[in-house]
N, C-alpha and C positions, 0 to 999 in steps of 0.2 A: 524455717527449714533450710539447712545448708545445701550446697550444690550436690554433695555426695548423696545425701538422703533424698533429695528431690529427684535425682537421676535414678536412684534405686527404686523409688516409687513408680516413676514413669516406665521403667524397664519391666517391672512386675505387671503393670497394666497391659503392656504390649504382649507379654508372655501369656496372659489370660486371654487376650484377643486372638492370638494364634491358636490356642487350645480350643476356644469356643467357636471361632469362625471357620476354621479349616477342617472340613470333615472329609473322610475318605470314602464313606459309603460301603466300607468293607469291615466286617466284624473282626475285631482284634487288631486292626491297623489304624493308627492314629498319627496325627501330625506331631512332628518333633519341634519343641520350642527352642529358639536360639536367641543369641544376643550378646550382651557383655558378660564376660566370664567372671570378673570380679570388679565391681563398680569402683571401689576405692582405689584399687591399683590402676584401673583405667584412667581415672581422673588425675592421678598423681604421676602418671608416666610421662616421659619426655615428649612423646607424641601419642595422640589417640589414634590407634590403628584399627581399621575395620577391614576384615577379609570378607569378600562376597564370593561364595562358591555356588555350586549348582544344586545339590541335593544330599541329604544324609543317607546313610546306608544302614539297613537293619529293619527292625520292626518294633511294635509296642508304642507305649506312650512315654516319651522321654524328654527331659529338659537337657538339651545338649550343653548349654552354657553352664548350668549348675553342675552337671556331671563333670565337665572339664575342670571346674574349680576344685574338685576333690581328687583329681588325678595325681599320681606320683610318677617319677621317672620310669619306674618299672611298667606302669600302664602305658606310657608314651612309647616305650620300646616295641609294644605290640601293634602300634598303629603306623600308618604310612603318611597319609595326608596331614594329620594333625602334628605329627613329629616334624615334618618339613616346614609347616607353618610356624612351629615353635622355633626352629633353628633360624629362620629368616627374621622373625620378629625379634629374637634375641640380638641379632647383629644390628638391627635398626635401633633398638632401644638402649641397650647397654651391654657391653661385653663383660663388665664387672659383675653385673647381676646374674644370678643363676638363670639358665635357659628356661626352666619351668616357671619361674617367677615372671619372666618376660612374657611367656605365653599367656599367663593368667592376667596379664595387663591389657589384653586386646579384646575386641569384639569380633564375633565369628558368626556369620549368618549364611543361610542358603536361600536361593530364590524359590525353589520348590521345597516346601517344608514337609511334604509327605515322603517318607523314606522309600528309596528304590534300591536297585542293585548297584554293585560297584561297576566302574568303567570296564573292567576286564570281564565282567559278567553280562555286559550289555546294558548299561544304565539307561535312564530316560533319554530319548532323542531330543534334538533341539526344539522340535515343535511342542513337545510336552513341557519343556522348561519354559518356553515362551508363553505357553498357555497358562502356566502357573503364575508367571509374572503378571500377565495381563489381568488375571482374575483377582490376584491379591496384591496388586501394586500399592494399594493404599496402606497395607501393613508394612511392606518393604520401605516405602517412602517415609513412613512414620519412624521406622527404625533408624534410617539414615539421618533424618532430621533431628531426632531425639539424641542420638549418640554423638552427633556433630563431630565426626572424625577429622583429624588433620590429614591423614593418609588413608586412601581407599585402595586396596589391592584386589583386583578382580581376577579370579582364576578362569580366564576365558569367558567371562560373564558380562562384560560391559556391552557387548553386542545385543543383549536382551533388553537393554534400557533405551527406550525411544529418545532420540535426541530432541524431539519436539515436546514430548509430554513428560519426560523424566526430570527429576530434580537434579540429576547428574548432567549439567550442561557443560559441554566440552567445546571450547573455541577451536575451530579447525586450525587457525594459525599457530596455536600452541601445541599441536600434536607433534611429538618427537618420536620417531621410530627407532627401535633398538637396532644396533648394528648398521645404521644409516640405510636401512632398506625401506624406501617409501611405500612399498606394496605390502609390507608386513602389518598384520593386525596387532602385533605385539608392540606396544607404544606407551607413552605416558603424556599426561596433560598437566603441566605445572601452572598452577594458578597462584594468585596472591596469598590466599589463605588456605588452600588445599592442594593436594596432589592426587591425581587419579592415575593408577597404573593398571594396564591390561596386559596380562602375560599368561602363558600356558598354565593350565590347571595343575596344582601341586600333586594331583593324582596321576599325572601323565606317566605311563610305564617307563619312559626314558629316564625319569627321575628316581626310580627305585634304587639304583646304585648311587648313593649320595656322595660318591667320591669321583664320579666320572666327569668328563668334560662338559656334558650337557648340564649337569647339576651345577658345576662351577660357573658356567656362563649364565645360568638362570639366576643364581644368587648375585653375581656381579652386576647384571642388568638392573636388578631391583635396587641394589645399594647405590649404583651410579645415578639412577633416576632420582633417588632421595637426595643425594649429594648435590646434583645439579639444581634441584629445586631449592635447597637450602641456600646455595651460594648466589643464585641468579634470579630467583623469582619470589621466594617467600618474603612477604611483607612489602613487596614492591608493586608499583602500578604496571 
């Protein structure tokens, strides 16, 4: 079995585990499965990128990753968070490739896999997100280990991963704060073989206008973090 088929098989097993293990206890409300959008594109991309967000929005029983694999640009225009993830992933992977193709080359997961409300509608609070992580950490850890990403972008979610117990080990001496603000939680950890980025959630209302200064700064910080990692840390002790 080649690497693509092996990963595709493992991803399907994780999808089944999400569906079978995570129960809502509410009639008509089911967990949403997430993961790699397109395994072949993910394996062949310049970097394997994993976005870790908080929770999906909506209801029903839905495979988020497989749904995104079928999306068109018209579909993306109707979305906010996914469209912003697409634009940033496009810049990191290839300006020559179409933005939608770059988006379909990533993995996209949520900590809480039971759908909630949007942030503007008062989505789940931090305690609920943390509770979901604590309860189903074994699934989230398996996703991260199986997908083996080069770059992990956390939408204000790194704080839910225990430094002691999580597989996302972050050496304090490698923490680099954006805009030279040591008190900021927005930062990145450049390691020899991986890059962790923690930055505001792409659903932040300030990012809704994707031409304003906040959006430009957001994109610049992510791009600069990857550039610094490539030049000064990647493949080095």
